[in-house]
C-alpha positions as CSV (number, residue, x, y, z in Angstrom):
1,M,0.0,-0.2,0.3
2,G,0.8,3.6,-0.8
3,A,2.0,6.7,1.3
4,R,-1.2,7.9,3.1
5,I,-2.5,11.4,1.8
6,V,-4.9,13.5,2.0
7,V,-6.6,14.7,-1.6
8,R,-8.2,18.1,-2.3
9,T,-10.9,18.2,-5.3
10,A,-12.5,20.9,-6.9
11,D,-17.1,20.4,-6.5
12,G,-18.9,23.1,-8.0
13,I,-19.9,26.4,-7.2
14,D,-22.4,26.4,-4.6
15,S,-25.7,27.4,-6.3
16,F,-26.2,29.8,-3.0
17,T,-23.7,30.8,-1.7
18,G,-22.2,31.4,-5.6
19,R,-18.4,30.2,-3.4
20,K,-16.4,26.7,-5.0
21,Q,-17.2,24.4,-3.3
22,F,-13.9,21.3,-2.1
23,R,-14.6,17.4,-1.2
24,D,-11.2,16.1,1.1
25,F,-10.3,12.2,0.3
26,V,-7.7,10.7,3.4
27,G,-6.3,7.3,2.5
28,H,-3.9,5.4,0.9
29,V,-1.8,5.6,-2.9
30,L,-3.2,2.2,-5.1
31,E,-2.1,3.2,-8.2
32,T,-1.7,6.6,-9.9
33,Q,-2.4,6.5,-13.9
34,S,-1.9,9.7,-16.4
35,D,-5.5,11.3,-15.4
36,V,-7.2,8.8,-12.4
37,L,-5.2,8.8,-8.6
38,V,-6.9,5.2,-7.2
39,L,-7.6,6.0,-3.3
40,Q,-8.3,3.1,-0.5
41,R,-10.7,5.9,1.2
42,D,-10.3,5.3,5.2
43,A,-13.9,4.5,7.2
44,A,-15.1,7.4,8.6
45,A,-14.6,7.7,12.3
46,N,-18.0,8.1,12.8
47,G,-18.1,4.7,11.1
48,S,-21.4,6.5,8.6
49,R,-18.8,5.3,6.2
50,P,-16.9,2.1,5.0
51,S,-13.6,2.1,4.3
52,Q,-13.8,1.6,0.0
53,I,-11.9,2.6,-3.3
54,V,-12.8,5.4,-5.2
55,R,-10.9,6.9,-8.8
56,I,-10.3,11.1,-8.2
57,E,-9.2,12.4,-11.6
58,I,-6.8,14.0,-11.2
59,S,-8.4,17.2,-13.5
60,K,-9.9,17.5,-10.3
61,I,-6.8,17.0,-7.3
62,V,-6.7,20.9,-6.2
63,R,-3.8,20.1,-3.5
64,L,-3.3,17.3,-2.3
65,K,-1.0,17.4,1.4
66,P,0.9,13.8,2.9
67,I,0.2,12.7,6.6
68,P,3.1,11.5,8.0
69,P,2.9,8.0,10.5
70,R,2.4,8.8,13.6
71,A,5.4,9.1,16.7
72,N,3.6,6.0,18.6
73,A,2.3,3.8,15.6
74,G,2.0,-0.2,16.9
75,N,2.5,0.8,20.6
76,D,-0.4,0.8,22.8
77,A,-1.3,3.3,25.5
78,Q,-1.6,1.7,28.2
């Protein structure tokens, strides 16, 4: 599995406010192609959405940000 990232995509214009809308995806990169990023999207923290594989068009990506690994990854608090 690839790097864990946040991907922000353009999601149109809000018809009420006229402002740009964005959608964020958090997960691990599975594959990149010339026009698509394939991401294993993390499940929602509150359990409302399971983990899923999403295909994001490169042309809609506004920003990519890596998520650094946690300092205590794998260590359970006692």
